[in-house]
Structure formats: structure tokens, C-alpha cells
C-alpha positions as CSV (number, residue, x, y, z in Angstrom):
1,X,14.9,-17.2,-9.4
2,X,12.3,-14.6,-8.1
3,X,13.3,-11.3,-8.7
4,X,10.7,-9.4,-6.8
5,X,8.1,-10.1,-4.0
6,X,4.7,-9.1,-5.1
7,X,2.5,-12.0,-4.0
8,X,3.6,-14.5,-1.2
9,X,2.6,-17.2,-3.9
10,X,5.6,-15.7,-6.2
11,X,7.6,-18.1,-4.2
12,X,7.7,-21.8,-3.8
13,X,7.0,-23.7,-0.6
14,X,10.4,-24.8,-0.6
15,X,11.7,-21.3,-1.3
16,X,9.5,-20.0,1.8
17,X,10.6,-22.8,4.2
18,X,14.3,-21.9,3.4
19,X,13.5,-18.0,4.3
20,X,11.5,-19.5,7.5
21,X,14.6,-21.3,8.5
22,X,17.0,-18.4,7.9
23,X,14.9,-16.3,9.9
24,X,14.9,-18.7,12.7
25,X,18.8,-19.0,12.8
26,X,19.0,-15.1,12.5
27,X,16.7,-14.6,15.7
28,X,18.8,-17.0,17.5
29,X,22.2,-15.9,16.2
30,X,21.8,-12.0,15.4
31,X,25.5,-11.5,15.6
32,X,26.1,-13.3,12.6
33,X,24.5,-11.8,10.3
34,X,25.8,-8.3,11.5
35,X,27.7,-7.5,8.2
36,X,25.6,-9.3,5.6
37,X,24.3,-6.2,3.7
38,X,27.3,-3.7,4.4
39,X,27.4,-1.5,1.4
40,X,23.6,-2.3,0.5
41,X,21.0,0.6,0.4
42,X,17.3,-0.2,0.9
43,X,14.7,2.5,-0.1
44,X,11.6,2.6,1.9
45,X,8.7,4.0,-0.3
46,X,5.4,4.8,2.0
47,X,2.8,6.2,0.0
48,X,0.7,5.3,3.2
49,X,1.4,5.5,6.9
50,X,3.0,2.7,8.6
51,X,4.7,2.0,11.8
52,X,5.6,-1.8,12.2
53,X,6.1,-2.6,8.4
54,X,8.0,0.4,7.5
55,X,10.2,0.2,11.0
56,X,10.9,-3.4,10.8
57,X,12.2,-3.4,7.2
58,X,14.4,-0.3,8.2
59,X,15.3,-2.3,11.4
60,X,16.2,-5.3,9.4
61,X,18.5,-3.7,7.0
62,X,20.2,-1.5,9.7
63,X,20.8,-4.7,11.6
64,X,22.4,-6.4,8.5
65,X,24.8,-3.5,8.2
66,X,23.3,-1.8,5.3
67,X,22.0,1.8,4.9
68,X,18.1,3.2,4.3
69,X,16.9,5.9,2.4
70,X,13.2,6.8,1.4
71,X,10.2,8.9,2.5
72,X,7.4,7.7,4.5
73,X,4.8,10.5,3.1
74,X,4.4,11.4,-0.4
75,X,3.8,14.8,0.1
76,X,7.7,15.2,0.9
77,X,8.7,13.6,-2.4
78,X,8.2,14.6,-6.2
79,X,4.6,12.7,-6.2
80,X,3.1,16.0,-4.4
81,X,4.8,17.7,-8.0
82,X,2.8,15.0,-10.2
83,X,5.6,12.6,-10.7
84,X,4.0,9.4,-11.8
85,X,5.0,6.1,-10.1
86,X,6.9,5.1,-13.3
87,X,9.5,7.7,-12.9
88,X,9.7,7.3,-9.5
89,X,10.4,3.8,-9.6
90,X,13.1,4.2,-12.2
91,X,14.9,6.7,-10.4
92,X,15.1,5.7,-7.1
93,X,16.0,1.8,-8.2
94,X,19.1,3.4,-9.9
95,X,20.1,4.8,-6.3
96,X,19.7,1.8,-4.3
97,X,19.8,-2.1,-4.4
98,X,16.4,-3.0,-3.1
99,X,13.1,-1.2,-2.9
100,X,9.8,-1.8,-0.1
101,X,6.9,0.1,-1.5
102,X,3.3,0.4,0.3
103,X,0.7,2.1,-1.8
104,X,-2.9,2.7,-1.1
105,X,-3.9,1.6,-4.6
106,X,-4.1,-2.4,-5.2
107,X,-1.7,-3.9,-8.0
108,X,0.9,-0.7,-7.3
109,X,3.6,-3.0,-6.2
110,X,3.4,-5.0,-9.3
111,X,3.6,-1.9,-11.6
112,X,6.6,-0.8,-9.9
113,X,8.3,-4.1,-10.4
114,X,7.7,-3.3,-14.1
115,X,10.1,-0.2,-14.0
116,X,12.2,-1.1,-11.4
117,X,15.9,-2.1,-12.3
118,X,16.1,-3.6,-8.7
119,X,14.1,-6.2,-6.6
120,X,10.7,-4.6,-5.5
121,X,9.2,-6.0,-2.1
122,X,5.4,-5.4,-1.7
123,X,4.7,-4.0,1.6
124,X,1.0,-3.6,0.8
125,X,-0.9,-2.4,-1.9
126,X,-4.3,-1.1,-0.7
127,X,-6.7,-3.9,0.3
128,X,-5.4,-6.5,-2.0
129,X,-2.2,-8.3,-0.7
130,X,1.0,-8.0,2.0
131,X,3.1,-10.9,1.5
132,X,5.7,-10.1,4.1
133,X,3.2,-10.1,6.7
134,X,2.4,-13.4,5.4
135,X,5.9,-14.5,6.0
136,X,5.7,-13.0,9.4
137,X,2.7,-14.7,10.4
138,X,3.5,-18.1,8.7
139,X,6.8,-18.2,11.0
140,X,5.1,-17.2,14.0
141,X,2.9,-20.1,13.5
142,X,5.2,-22.4,12.8
143,X,7.0,-21.3,15.6
144,X,3.9,-22.1,18.1
145,X,2.0,-24.7,16.4
146,X,5.0,-26.6,14.6
147,X,3.0,-27.2,11.3
148,X,0.8,-25.4,9.0
149,X,-1.5,-28.3,8.0
150,X,-4.4,-29.8,10.6
151,X,-5.3,-26.6,12.1
152,X,-8.4,-24.8,12.5
153,X,-7.9,-21.1,11.6
154,X,-10.3,-18.2,12.5
155,X,-10.1,-14.9,10.8
156,X,-12.2,-12.2,12.4
157,X,-12.9,-8.5,11.4
158,X,-12.7,-6.8,8.1
159,X,-12.0,-9.7,5.7
160,X,-13.0,-7.8,2.7
161,X,-10.5,-4.9,2.6
162,X,-7.8,-6.7,5.0
163,X,-4.9,-7.6,2.4
164,X,-3.0,-9.3,5.5
165,X,-6.2,-12.0,5.5
166,X,-5.9,-12.0,1.8
167,X,-1.9,-12.9,1.6
168,X,-2.5,-15.3,4.5
169,X,-5.4,-17.2,3.1
170,X,-3.9,-17.3,-0.4
171,X,-0.9,-19.0,1.2
172,X,-2.3,-21.5,3.4
173,X,-4.2,-23.1,0.1
174,X,-1.0,-24.6,-0.5
175,X,-1.5,-26.8,2.5
176,X,-4.1,-29.7,3.0
177,X,-6.5,-30.6,5.9
178,X,-7.0,-27.1,7.5
179,X,-10.5,-25.8,8.3
180,X,-11.1,-21.8,8.1
181,X,-13.6,-20.1,10.1
182,X,-14.7,-16.7,8.5
183,X,-15.9,-14.5,11.6
184,X,-17.3,-11.4,9.9
185,X,-20.5,-9.3,8.7
186,X,-21.9,-10.2,5.5
187,X,-20.5,-6.7,4.1
188,X,-17.1,-7.5,5.1
189,X,-16.8,-11.0,3.9
190,X,-14.0,-12.6,2.2
191,X,-13.7,-11.3,-1.7
192,X,-15.4,-13.8,-4.2
193,X,-12.2,-14.6,-6.0
194,X,-10.7,-15.9,-2.9
195,X,-13.8,-18.1,-2.0
196,X,-13.4,-19.9,-5.5
197,X,-9.8,-20.3,-5.3
198,X,-10.8,-21.8,-1.8
199,X,-13.5,-24.2,-3.4
200,X,-10.7,-25.6,-5.6
201,X,-8.7,-27.2,-2.6
202,X,-9.9,-29.7,-0.1
203,X,-10.0,-27.3,2.9
204,X,-13.1,-26.9,4.9
205,X,-14.2,-23.5,5.5
206,X,-17.3,-22.1,7.5
207,X,-19.1,-18.5,7.7
208,X,-19.8,-17.5,11.5
209,X,-21.6,-14.2,12.7
210,X,-20.2,-14.3,16.3
211,X,-17.1,-15.2,17.8
212,X,-18.5,-17.0,20.6
213,X,-19.8,-20.0,18.2
214,X,-16.5,-20.9,17.1
215,X,-14.3,-19.7,20.0
216,X,-14.0,-23.6,21.3
217,X,-12.9,-24.7,18.1
218,X,-10.2,-22.3,16.6
219,X,-6.3,-23.2,16.9
220,X,-5.2,-20.0,15.3
221,X,-7.4,-16.8,15.9
222,X,-6.2,-13.9,13.2
223,X,-8.1,-10.8,14.4
224,X,-8.1,-7.6,12.4
225,X,-9.2,-4.2,12.8
226,X,-12.2,-2.5,10.8
227,X,-10.4,-0.3,8.2
228,X,-11.4,3.1,8.2
229,X,-9.2,4.4,5.4
230,X,-10.8,1.4,3.0
231,X,-14.8,2.9,3.7
232,X,-16.0,5.4,1.1
233,X,-17.8,7.3,4.0
234,X,-17.5,7.6,7.8
235,X,-21.1,6.3,8.0
236,X,-20.4,3.1,6.8
237,X,-17.3,2.8,8.9
238,X,-19.2,3.3,12.0
239,X,-21.9,0.6,10.9
240,X,-19.4,-1.8,11.1
241,X,-16.7,-0.9,13.7
242,X,-17.0,-2.5,17.1
243,X,-19.0,-5.7,15.9
244,X,-16.3,-7.9,16.9
245,X,-14.5,-7.5,19.9
246,X,-12.1,-10.3,21.6
247,X,-12.3,-9.9,25.4
248,X,-11.3,-11.9,28.4
249,X,-14.7,-13.9,28.6
250,X,-14.6,-14.9,25.2
251,X,-10.7,-16.1,25.8
252,X,-12.2,-18.2,28.5
253,X,-14.2,-20.5,26.2
254,X,-11.0,-20.9,23.8
255,X,-8.7,-23.8,23.8
256,X,-5.4,-23.8,26.5
257,X,-3.2,-23.8,23.3
258,X,-5.2,-21.0,21.2
259,X,-2.8,-18.3,19.6
260,X,-4.3,-15.2,18.8
261,X,-2.5,-13.2,16.0
262,X,-3.3,-9.5,14.6
263,X,-1.3,-7.7,12.0
264,X,-1.3,-4.7,14.2
265,X,-2.5,-1.7,14.9
266,X,-5.2,-2.8,17.1
267,X,-7.8,-0.1,18.0
268,X,-10.8,-1.6,20.0
269,X,-11.1,-5.0,18.4
270,X,-9.1,-6.6,21.2
271,X,-9.8,-5.7,24.8
272,X,-6.1,-4.4,26.4
273,X,-6.6,-7.2,29.2
274,X,-6.1,-9.9,26.7
275,X,-2.6,-8.3,26.1
276,X,-1.7,-10.1,29.3
277,X,-2.8,-13.7,28.2
278,X,0.1,-15.9,27.3
279,X,-2.1,-17.1,24.2
280,X,-2.0,-13.7,22.6
281,X,0.9,-13.5,20.5
282,X,0.7,-10.3,18.2
283,X,3.7,-8.9,19.9
284,X,6.0,-11.8,19.4
285,X,4.6,-12.0,16.0
286,X,5.6,-7.9,15.3
287,X,9.0,-9.0,16.7
288,X,9.3,-12.0,14.4
289,X,8.7,-9.6,11.5
290,X,12.1,-8.1,11.7
291,X,13.9,-11.6,11.1
292,X,11.6,-12.5,8.6
293,X,12.4,-9.3,6.7
294,X,16.0,-9.7,7.4
295,X,16.0,-13.4,5.7
296,X,14.1,-12.1,2.4
297,X,16.4,-8.9,2.1
298,X,19.1,-11.3,2.2
299,X,17.5,-13.9,0.3
300,X,16.6,-11.7,-2.5
301,X,20.0,-9.6,-2.9
302,X,21.9,-13.0,-3.1
303,X,19.8,-14.5,-6.1
304,X,20.3,-13.7,-9.7
305,X,17.7,-11.1,-11.0
306,X,15.3,-12.9,-13.9
307,X,13.1,-10.6,-15.9
308,X,9.6,-11.3,-15.7
309,X,7.0,-11.5,-18.7
310,X,3.6,-10.8,-19.0
311,X,0.3,-11.5,-20.9
312,X,-0.9,-8.0,-22.2
313,X,-4.4,-7.1,-23.6
314,X,-4.8,-3.9,-25.1
315,X,-8.8,-4.1,-25.1
316,X,-9.5,-5.0,-21.6
317,X,-9.8,-2.7,-18.3
318,X,-10.1,-3.5,-14.7
319,X,-13.6,-3.5,-13.2
320,X,-11.8,-2.3,-9.9
321,X,-12.0,1.3,-9.1
322,X,-9.0,0.9,-6.7
323,X,-6.6,-0.5,-9.1
324,X,-3.3,1.3,-9.8
325,X,-4.2,1.1,-13.7
326,X,-7.3,3.5,-13.0
327,X,-4.8,6.6,-12.0
328,X,-1.6,5.6,-14.1
329,X,-3.2,5.3,-17.4
330,X,0.0,4.4,-19.1
331,X,-0.1,1.1,-17.9
332,X,-1.1,-1.7,-19.8
333,X,-3.6,-4.2,-19.0
334,X,-2.0,-7.4,-17.9
335,X,-4.2,-10.6,-17.4
336,X,-3.9,-13.7,-15.0
337,X,-2.0,-16.4,-16.7
338,X,-4.2,-18.6,-14.9
339,X,-7.6,-17.1,-15.9
340,X,-7.3,-14.1,-18.5
341,X,-10.6,-12.8,-17.2
342,X,-8.9,-11.5,-14.4
343,X,-6.4,-8.6,-14.0
344,X,-3.1,-9.8,-13.1
345,X,-2.4,-6.3,-11.1
346,X,-5.4,-6.7,-8.7
347,X,-7.2,-9.8,-9.4
348,X,-10.3,-8.2,-10.1
349,X,-12.4,-9.1,-13.3
350,X,-11.6,-7.2,-16.4
351,X,-14.2,-5.7,-18.6
């Protein structure tokens, strides 16, 4: 049994398929589930701004008959007084039945899970992972395409910092026969650790510098915005902003059954006229997120909790300046069980 959801790959393919089927049933028969979480309390701890993820989790719990507490700005909590993550999580988990957390530092959700007495769901940790968005994305693709194999999938935009891209690509590595198109500038391309994992599979991948060169080949186009908040300076952000824009002219070159996804918010990377194209599925994708999160909440609350074990390393430090271990200094280094040269919190190399 899985106590927390930190990484989509924490759950088996079979478990994901059960969550997907439950989400579809909830979508089709919402009245059946109106009292499923009566008397249960969800905490939403958002250290970063959010609209869809936070509101969809809150909506999911309320539609299940439960209640919600939490904060959407750390300045409105004891974090502003200097309280560390460990203490915040220990206290809040004693009040509620389930925690959802978004945090700007990579590995923060895993760190939270180490000190929580209740299940923790990762709602995004910096530019690292976003597993519930992945659940949403896969459900949407299944509903639209009916399969997760034999697809040509294009990822476009900020692939370096896009946690939704990282999570979705890691999930697709479990499936065979797909071909990936990475459409990005060299500075914003897929992290090396993901490319190394991709090379270990039998899936093909190619790099593209423009949308035009591969629009006619793609079955699923996953657009992302250039994320201002992940850049060290405004100057660096402006160099990348507006490089890839999906418009009606490019859509004319695409397949008739293409689907366009976007984790949202979108800024200027999709022309507003594309919203009216029936192949644009990002608003349906966002709606599906509520049903998926309802299914996930029900699943985690119905499972027996199991304590997790970690491989600690006292003498190693993470090389990633954005890793949670760099600020929460009491945290012990945890090595990846598959490759002990990598930090378990954020997947970057240890030093």
C-alpha cells in the first residue's frame, strides 16, 4: 500500500488504472460519491500560488462531503515567523486526515512525508514533479485516445523547469511504443537525468527547434508556458519568452485527431483563437482534474498506511541549489535506491 503520493511512479500501473476507472465513474455518476468523505478533513498547504490545483483539490474534497483547511500564502501562517517544514507538517497532520502541499523547493513533498502522520500528496515541488497533474493528463489522454501506447507525443516550451512535463514523461516511460518530440530551445530542454532514463527504454525520441517541423506527426501536443518564476533573472526569462506560440496557422498543419493539452495557466504560448478549435482539450483536462483528485483522495483514505524506509547517507550532499535539503538543514541526505549517486528528494547528483 502507498501511504503518500510524491511521485506518480510511486504507484503501480495497476493502481493507476484503478484510480483512472474510479475517476471516470465519478465523472459519470457524481451523486454516488457525495458522502464518501463525510467527517474527513483535507489540509491544503500552498507555499506557492495556485488556481487550478488548489481549487480542484478543495472542490474534490467538498464534493465528497469532506471539509478543507489550510493556507494559500505562507505569509499567513507560522512559516512567516520562521517555523520549519518539519514542525508545520507534524502539527497540521495531527489535525487532519490528508495533506496536499505545493512548495517552491524540489523534494519538499518527500521531506514533508517523512514527518507526517497522515498521507501527503505532492501538488508540485518546485520544477521537479507534479504527480496529480500526471494522473489528470493520463486520464484525459485515455478518454480522448483510448490508449497510452503507440502515440507520437510532443512536449513544447519550458521542458527544463516544467514539473508537469517531468512527471508525465516519467509516467510514459512505463509504456512501450511511443515516440517523443522535445520542442524547445537548448537552454530549456529536458533534464539529463530524464534523458538517461528514456534511453533505457525502447521509446524513440527526437529534438525539434520549431513546432512546424513536427506538427503533422504528433498525436498529443503538450504545451507549457515559459515559467518566469523559475528563472534567476528577468533578462534570462525574456530571452526565452514567446519563442514557441501555437496558433491557428500551425493547427492547420496538424492531424485532424490531434489533441492539445496544457497544464495551465497559459500566457502567450497558445493564441486565444486556438481555444475554439475542438482539438484543444485543456479546459476539459482541467475539469478532469477534479474527478481524478476525488478518486485519489478516496483511494489514499481507504488504504492501510505503511511507513516508508529510506537509504540515508550522512556524508553526501545534494548538488542542486533548489533542493529542500539546502534550506531545511536538519534533513538527512537520502540516496536513490536505484542509483546511489542521486538525491532521492530531487533526483539531482550528490557531491
